N, C-alpha and C positions, 0 to 999 in steps of 0.2 A: 510479527508482520517483518517479511523480507522485502525490501521496492530494493530499487535498484536506476538510479539516474542516468539516463539514456542523453547524450546532446552532443549535435556534432562541432567541431574545434573553435572554441569562443563563444561556445552560449553561454556560460557564466554559469554550468550549472555546476561549480565546487564555489564559487562565494556562494552560491544560494543553499549548498547545504552547509557550508558557515553559520549561516543565517539562520540556516532552522535550528542547526546544534547547538548553537551555541558554540564552537569552538572558535579559535583564533585558528583565522588564512594565512600559512606559512610559506605561501607559495601560491604561484599564479597556476592552475589545474596542475591536474595528476597527470604521472608517465606511466605508475600501474592501479592494478586494482585497491582502493583503499573502503575501507569499511569505517562506517561511523554509528554511533546509536545513536538515536534523537530522541528525546524524552519525549510526552506524550502530555502537553497542558492541558489541566482537568480545574476548573475552580472549585468542582463539587469535590474533588478528594483534598483539598487544601483545605476547604470547611468543614471536611472531618475529622482532618489531622488537629487540626483547632480546639475541636468538639471532643475527643477521648483523648489525646494527648499521650498518644505512644511511644513506641523508643523512637520508632521509623517511618517513613512514608514512602512507599514505593509506589512511583510512578509505571504505566501501559510505557512501551518502546517500540520503536520503526528502527528496525537495523538495516542501513544502510551501505547499500553497494557502491561505490563512485567509479564509474569505468575512465580509462583517460577517453581524449574529444575522438567525435569517429571520424572520418573521413570518408567519401565514395569519390575523388576525385580520378582515380587511376584503378589500374587492376590490383595493384599493392599495397594502396589502401583498403582498398577493396576488401583484399582477402586477408589484414589483420583485422578492417571491421568485423567481418565476419569471426573471425576468432574470440573476438570479444567477447560480441553477440552470443555467440556457444557458451558463453563462461554465467550469462545469467540466467539458463532455462530452469534453474530451480529456484528461482527471485519468484514470488508470491504476486508480486506485481513494480510494473511500467514505471517508471515516472518521464518524463518527456520533457527535454529544456529547451525551450525553443529563443534563439536569441532576436530579442524586437526593439533593438537598440544598436545604431548606425555606428562601427567601430574602426579607426583607424581607415577613412574614409573609404570604409566598406558599408554599403545602405544594405538598412534587414530588409529581408524578404522571410518576413515569421510562417505564412501559409504557405507559398512552398519548401521552406525546411521543415515544415509536417509534414506536407504531403511526401515529399522523400523520407525525412526517416519513418514513417508508414509502410509507403511501398518496400522498405531496403527489409522491412522486417519480414513486410509477405515474402520477399524473394529467399531470408534466410532459409526458412521456413519452408518453403518452393523446396532447396537444398536439401536438407533435412528429411522431408518427403522422397526425395531421389533416390539418396542414397539407402533409405530404408524400403523401396522397392527393389532396387537393385539388390540385395542383400538378402530377400528372401526369395526375390526370382531363385536365385542362385539354390538356397535350404529347400524350395521343392523341386529340388531338381535331385536330392536326395533325402527319399522319402523316409522321413522318420515319425516319430508316436505323437508327436504335436504337429506333424503335416493339417493337420484342423482346422486348428488355429492359425497357424500359419497362414492358410489361406483368406482366410475370413479377416486377414490381418493386410493379407496384400490387398482383398478387396477394396479396406474402407482405405489404403491411402492410395491407389489409384484412383478413387474416387474421394479426398484429399488435392490432387494434387489435380483435379480437373478444376474443379476449387477456386483453386488459388490463381488456375489460369482464367477464370472466366473473372476471376477479380473481388470474389465474393466473400465471406468473412467465414473463416473455417466455421466456424458455431453453424453453419447453415446447414453443414453438410455430417456433423456426429447429431446424431438424434434419439442412439440407444441406448442403456448401461453398461450395452458390452465393447458398443466404440466409443462408451468415454472411458471405458478402463482399460482399453487397447492403446487409445491417444495421450490419457497422460504423461507413462514416466519419459515420453518423449522431449513434453516441457515447450508445447508449441507458444509461440512468444505471441501470435497476432489469438491466443484462444485465454489470455493473461490481461486482469484488469489492469486499465492504462489511465492515469492521471497527466492532465497536458498544463505546464506551466511555461507561461510566455514571459519572459526575462526583458523588464521592459526599459524604454527612457526616463531618465531622473525625471525630464520635466514633463513627464506623463507616467507615473508611475502606474495608474489601476488602467490603461488603455484597453480597450475591449476589442476582439475579433473573430471576425464570421468565421465560424468551422464547420457548416454544413456543407457540405461533398465531400469532405476531408473525413472526419470524425464521426463516430456514431453522434447523437444526440444525449447518450442518458452520461459517457465518458464526461468525465469533474473537468471542468475549465478555470485557473485563476489567473492572475495579471500580477505578477509582484513585480521591481525592482529590487532585485539583488544585492546592490549597492547600496543601497539606502539602507535594504532590512537587515546586511550585513552589521553598518555604524549602528543601528539600533542593538542589536544583539550583544555588540559590546559595553553597553552603556550599563549603567546602576538603572534600580526601576525607576527613582523617582525621573533620572532623566532623561528615560525612556520613553514616560510618560509627557513629560516638557516637550520631548523631541517629536514624539508623533503628532502630539496638536499642532504643533508649530507648522508640521508637513501636512496636515489633512486627512491622516492617517487614523482610521479608526480598530486598529487589530496590528500584530505584528506578521510576520510571511510563515513566523512557525503553527500560528494558531487555524489559516485558511491550507496550509500545505497539512496538520494533521485532518483536518475534517475531511478536507478532500479524497483524502487514501484512504480513511473512514468510509467514504462513501461512498469509494471504488470496491471498497472489498467488503460492503455490507457491515460491518463492524461496529459492538455497540461497546458499552462499558457495565459492567456491574461493581459492586465495592465489597470489601469484608473490613470488618473493623475488629479492633481489640488491643490488649493490653500491650502488644509486640509492636506493631505495625496498623495501619491503615494502607488498603491497595488497589489498586483498578485490576481490572482485568478481562480483557478486549474477547471478547467472542462473536462469531456472526449470529446477525440478528437471526432466529428461529432459536436457538437452542436451550435443551429443554437443561430444568433442573440437575436432574440429573449426569449429562455431559458437563455444565458447568461446576459441579459439583470435581468433576476429573479433571478441568480446567486446573483444579487446586491441590488437588492429589489424586492421584489412585485408590488409594484407600481410601479415600472420603467418597468415591461414587461406588467403590465395592462393595463397603456401609453403608450407601445411602439410607435416613430412616424418611427423613423428611425435613426441606428448609424453610425456617424460620427468617422471613423478610417482610424490608419495610421498602419504601421508595422515599427517594432520598426529596424531594421538594415536600415529603408529610413532614420527613421530621425536618429538616432543617424552620418549615414553618409553626412545625410543634415543638419545639426546640432538644429534645434530648427521649429517650428511647421511653421512658416513663410513660413522659406524655402521650407516647402514639402510641404503646397501647393503651392507654385510657379512652384513650379516642378511636380504637375499635381498628385502628390502622396496620396495624402488626397482624401479618400474613401464615399461615403453617398450607407450605405446600406438595405438591408428593412431586414424584420424579418425572411425570408427565406436564408440571408447570412450564412454559413459554417464559425467557427469563426478558423482563424487560430493562430499555438502557435507562440507568440512573438506580435501579433495584440493589439495597443494600442486602445482604443475604448474610445468615452464620445457618449452616450447613450439620446436622445432626444425623452421626452415623456411629455403627459399631463393625468394628471387621476384631 
């Protein structure tokens, strides 16, 4: 999973990213693009590691891209922001970090800031559509063997332009498989899954916000105080638990962040175990056993025979594989089996 962190200057997104990744924050903010890997915490994987005692324990990860803070104060900063936004079109997920704390005498206006960011994403997509329309119209003046495809694409982009100008979601205009295929390479920002993180004040870390009318109700929204969670991330495990208890926090920001990303992307984890490693594999909910096998290795997919499957909860309850088999909870599944969150799978294959 590749996630891009976006926020207006002073939102605290770099502090948040340091908090969820556990890295040290060397300086305030970033002046260029930075890539940080965030490990996905999963207590189930840790339990499996303690049971099988392999050589290594491999977590799923989220590859995060931290952008310099955005500004839309004037034409110069808006142009710079547009260039930055164009660099995240290959990301799979957008994480919008919103300042919800007063800073240097400047009062927080989180809902206004969120609305502004959503508008700027829409305008960035409008610019992309207009550029594409202009290019296609010029190409159609010189008919080629691709003229029919270009005409279809032009019709789609004219429709997308009307949709954006009407301030409607782009997804309402893209309905057929062909339209999805034509739109996908352009990386429209407003078609990407989104997570909204309100970076709150230290005296009210769980502050909630009513985002109705600004974003879709299906978008995950969380509130965290990045400053507090960064401090927590730098402590040892015993100190973390004590500090969180004193503050009345039930879980660190990393857990909420990862859960929200998985929700936005529609991801689940399945596990593989063995002498060499225990590993978590993120996949989209609804993935078949055959495609899950391909996630592990292309040869396993090519030579797929069956998937020996048990669920983590059954394994934890019964204690070991032998007991799972004795209880009839180990299943042999074919290539069309839909993998479930928490499945522990051993793929049988022959190539």
